[in-house]
N, C-alpha and C positions, 0 to 999 in steps of 0.2 A: 392443515398446517398453514399458518399465515406466511406471507413473503418474508416478514421480519424474522420469524422464528426459524424458517428454512435458512435464511442468510446467516443467522447466528450459528446454526448447527454446521454449516459449511465453513464458516470463518474461524471458529474456535479451534486451537490446536497448534501443532508443530509442523512446519513445512521446510523442505530444502530442495535445492536444484541439483542434487548429486548427479543424476543421469545427464543433464545438460552440461554441467561443468566437466564431467569426465569425457563426454563426447566432443565438446568444443572448448578445451581449456584455455586457448588464447583469447577467446571472445567472452567467456563467462567465468567469473570466480565462483567458488563454492560458498553459497550464502545460505543462512538459515533464518527463518522467521518464526517467532513465537507470538501467539495471540492468546493471552491468558485472561480469562474472565475474572473481573473484580466486582461486578454487580450484574444485575439482570441484563443490562444493555451496554455496560462499559467494559472495555478490555485494555489491558496494558500490552502494547505491541512493541516488539524489539526486532531489529534487523542487524545481523552481524556476520562477518566472515567466520567460517567454521573454525579457523585456526586462532581466532582472537577470543579473549575472555569477555571483553566489553563490547556492547553494541555500538555501531556508528550512527544508528538512528533509533530513537525511542520516543514513544508518545502514548497518550491515553486517547482512545477513540470511543465515541458514543454512537451507537447504532440507533437511528430513529427512522420513522417512516412518515412520508409526507406525499400526498397526492398519488399514492400507489407506488412510490419510488422509495428506495432505501437511501438514507443519507448518512454518510460517515462524517462525523464532526470530530475534528482533531483538537487536542489540548496538550499543553506542555506536561511532560511527566515530572512534575514538581508538586510540592505540597499545595500550592495555590491552584494548580491545574488551569492555567490561563488559556482561554479559547484562542485558537489560531485562526484569526479572521482571514477569509479568502481561501482556506485550505479544505473546504468540504469536497467530498467526492460523492457524486450521485450515481447510484446503481439502479438499473432496470432489469427485471427478470424476463428471461426468454424461456417460456414454457417448453417450446419444441426442443431446445437444446439443453434444458434443465440447468441453466447457468445464469449468473448475473454479469452484466457488463457495466463497468463504471468509468467515469471520466471526471476530472475536476471541473469546477463550474466557472472558473475565471483565471486570469493571469495575475492574480494578486496574492499568491501564496509565496512569500519571499523567503529566499534562502541565501545567506551570505556565503560566498566562495572566495576566500582571500579578501582582496579589496574590491571585488565585483559583487553587485547585487543581481541575483538571478530569480526567476520565477519558476515554480514547479509545474510541469506538465505531466499528468498521470493518466494512464489507461490500464484497466485491469479486467480480468475475467475470473470469476469465482465459481467453481463447480463443487460437486460433492467431495472429490478427492484431489483437487488441484486449485492452484491460485497462480495465474500468470499476470505479471506486472511489468510495465515499463515506466520508469521515472526518468525525466530529463530536466536539467536545470538550464534555462535559456537566459542569457544576459538581457536585462530589461531594455537597454537602448538599441542593441543590434540584433536581438533574437538569436545570436550565436549560441550553439550548445556548448556549455562549459563543463558539464558533468552529466553522468548517467549513461545508460546503455546506448551504444551506437550500433548494436547488432540485433536489436529487437527485444521482445519480451523475455524476461526471466521466467522459466518454467518450473514452478515449485510444485512438488508432490506432497500430499499429506503423508506423514510417517506415523 
């Protein structure tokens, strides 16, 4: 099995952080992730609070492989599927732990938060039955964290 096909098999599906949210409800909301395959290497991804009908984040991601690393390329979830420049996440496979570790490649994935421009910082681990992610939005001029987890990684289990 190639690294890309293993990554896809781990990535596809439905995940939530129910155990974490029930154990630490003040620190972590109950969130669900869906990664729905739309082609051989593209997925529609959505993230939402379990109590909401509509996702607060959605995108199309394309899984590619370059120089032995997995690259998640993000696109807007619109008919045009515009590429989100600067938002790639690079994953490397750790054979000993049988998991992928990913980080974004630069500080140029911009997200508007009210009247402030932030850049996205992401770190993730993807294993056979779990996906742990921490996303933070840092203000471009001050590096102050304006959104995202202040209590560490969200711990999502495959359901």
